[in-house]
Every structure is written in structure tokens, then in C-alpha cells.
matplotlib code that plots the C-alpha trace (Angstrom):
import matplotlib.pyplot as plt

x = [-275.3, -272.3, -273.0, -273.1, -269.8, -268.2, -269.7, -268.3, -264.8, -264.9, -265.9, -263.1, -260.6, -261.7, -261.6, -258.1, -256.9, -258.4, -256.7, -253.4, -253.7, -254.4, -251.4, -249.2, -250.6, -249.9, -246.3, -245.8, -247.2, -244.9, -241.9, -242.9, -243.8, -240.8, -237.5, -235.3, -231.8, -228.9, -226.1, -223.5, -225.2, -224.1, -220.8, -220.9, -219.7, -217.0, -215.4, -215.5, -218.1, -217.2, -220.3, -223.8, -226.5, -229.4, -230.6, -231.0, -228.6, -224.7, -221.8, -218.9, -215.4, -214.3, -217.7, -219.9, -223.4, -225.2, -226.5, -230.0, -230.5, -233.1, -236.1, -235.2, -237.2, -235.6, -237.0, -236.3, -234.4, -237.5, -238.9, -238.5, -235.8, -233.7, -230.5, -230.9, -231.2, -228.3, -226.1, -227.0, -226.1, -222.8, -221.9, -222.7, -220.5, -217.7, -214.3, -216.0, -215.4, -218.9, -219.9, -223.1, -225.1, -227.2, -230.8, -232.2, -231.8, -234.4, -236.1, -233.4, -230.6, -229.4, -228.2, -230.6, -228.7, -228.2, -225.0, -222.9, -220.0, -217.0, -218.5, -221.5, -224.0, -226.4, -226.6, -230.1, -231.3, -229.3, -231.0, -234.5, -233.6, -232.1, -235.5, -234.2, -235.6, -238.5, -238.9, -240.1, -242.5, -243.8, -240.4, -239.2, -242.5, -241.8, -238.4, -237.0, -240.1, -239.8]
y = [-58.2, -60.5, -61.7, -58.1, -57.2, -60.3, -59.3, -55.8, -57.1, -59.6, -56.8, -54.6, -57.4, -58.2, -54.5, -54.1, -57.2, -55.9, -52.5, -54.1, -56.4, -53.4, -51.5, -54.6, -55.0, -51.3, -51.7, -54.8, -53.0, -50.0, -52.4, -54.0, -50.8, -48.8, -50.6, -50.4, -50.9, -50.8, -48.8, -51.3, -54.2, -53.4, -51.5, -48.6, -49.1, -46.5, -45.6, -43.6, -44.0, -46.3, -45.3, -43.9, -46.1, -43.6, -40.8, -43.1, -45.9, -46.0, -48.5, -48.0, -48.9, -52.2, -53.2, -55.8, -54.8, -51.5, -49.1, -47.8, -44.4, -44.8, -42.6, -41.3, -41.8, -40.7, -41.1, -44.4, -44.7, -44.4, -41.4, -37.7, -36.3, -39.5, -37.9, -34.8, -36.9, -39.2, -36.3, -34.5, -37.5, -38.0, -34.3, -34.7, -37.7, -37.0, -37.6, -37.7, -40.7, -41.7, -43.4, -45.4, -46.8, -49.7, -49.7, -52.6, -54.9, -54.5, -57.3, -57.0, -57.7, -54.1, -52.4, -49.6, -46.9, -43.3, -42.0, -39.1, -37.0, -36.2, -32.8, -34.5, -33.7, -36.5, -37.4, -38.7, -35.3, -33.4, -35.3, -34.5, -30.8, -30.5, -31.2, -34.0, -36.7, -36.8, -38.3, -41.9, -41.4, -45.0, -46.0, -42.8, -41.9, -38.3, -38.2, -35.6, -33.4, -32.7]
z = [64.6, 64.7, 61.1, 59.8, 61.4, 59.7, 56.4, 56.7, 57.7, 54.8, 52.3, 53.6, 53.3, 49.8, 48.8, 50.3, 48.5, 45.2, 45.6, 46.4, 43.4, 41.2, 42.5, 42.0, 38.4, 37.6, 38.9, 36.8, 33.7, 34.3, 34.5, 31.2, 29.3, 30.4, 29.7, 32.8, 31.4, 33.7, 32.1, 33.4, 31.6, 28.0, 27.7, 25.2, 21.7, 20.9, 17.6, 14.5, 11.9, 9.0, 7.0, 7.3, 5.9, 6.2, 8.4, 11.4, 11.0, 11.0, 11.3, 13.6, 12.3, 13.6, 14.9, 13.3, 12.5, 12.3, 15.0, 14.8, 16.5, 19.2, 19.0, 15.6, 12.4, 9.1, 5.5, 3.8, 0.5, -1.6, 0.4, -0.1, 2.2, 2.3, 1.0, 3.2, 6.3, 5.3, 4.5, 7.8, 9.8, 7.9, 8.6, 12.3, 12.8, 10.3, 11.9, 15.3, 17.7, 19.0, 22.2, 21.6, 24.5, 23.5, 24.7, 22.7, 19.8, 17.0, 15.0, 12.4, 14.9, 14.9, 18.1, 19.0, 20.8, 21.9, 20.4, 21.7, 20.3, 22.5, 23.3, 24.9, 22.1, 21.4, 17.7, 18.1, 19.4, 16.8, 14.0, 15.3, 15.9, 12.4, 10.9, 8.7, 11.0, 13.4, 16.8, 16.7, 19.6, 19.6, 21.0, 22.6, 24.4, 23.7, 25.3, 22.9, 23.1, 26.8]

ax = plt.figure().add_subplot(projection="3d")
ax.plot(x, y, z, "-o")
ax.set_aspect("equal")
plt.show()
């Protein structure tokens, strides 16, 4: 009887340890998969747009390097809709000071950011809602579809 009781306790302990390990692993995965960026870490870039490269990339005046709009996918230069997307973005940011909050740096060294006009409207969302760009769900996780 004593041996059976120990076996049950041992099995309960092993099960509890396995469950705790699983919960810890899920927590770790969540931390890795969902970037937790403190807004105080990277100060926002602020300025007017020097030029628009395409429908999801722009350059702020006085800032080195380009800014890629987070969660936005616009047609490339050799694709249909390129000029419509580029012109739509140019109209949205024309003579508007932007505030761009960096979320990441992409493999090309570009700042990946959410950019806002002084009236609080987000350029990223505006591009998707205009229909000239689509949501890049791989990176946004459906943020703009909610």
C-alpha cells in the first residue's frame, strides 16, 4: 500500500511539473512571437516627408534612411497599382508633419514604423483603407482587420 501511494504522489508531481513546464514554454513563445516594445525605448521620428519611395516607404526630411510602414504591403515598382499606391501615400503626407514610432528594423536596415498625422490619423491604416495597399498580415497579425 505504501508503494502505491508513493507512485501516485510521484505521478502527480511529474504531471504537475509537466503542466508548469508547458505553461512556461507557452509564455516564452508568446514573448518571442509578439514583440513587446516599450514606447519609451525608441523616441519617435518627427518631421515632414522629403519624398515617397513607394506606397509603403517614405523618407523624412533631415533623417537618414527610409521608413517602412509597418503592416502595410503596397505594389512594387514592376507591379500593377504601384503609381496609384505611391501617389496615394504622397497625397496623405503632403505638407503634413508626421510622427513615426519605430517598431522594428527590417533586413534592409529600414526603420519599420507606425506613422501618424497631427490630427491623429494613422498613415498605415489610411493606406490599407484606401485600397491602394493591403494589410501585411504576416507581420501585423491582423491588427488592422480588427
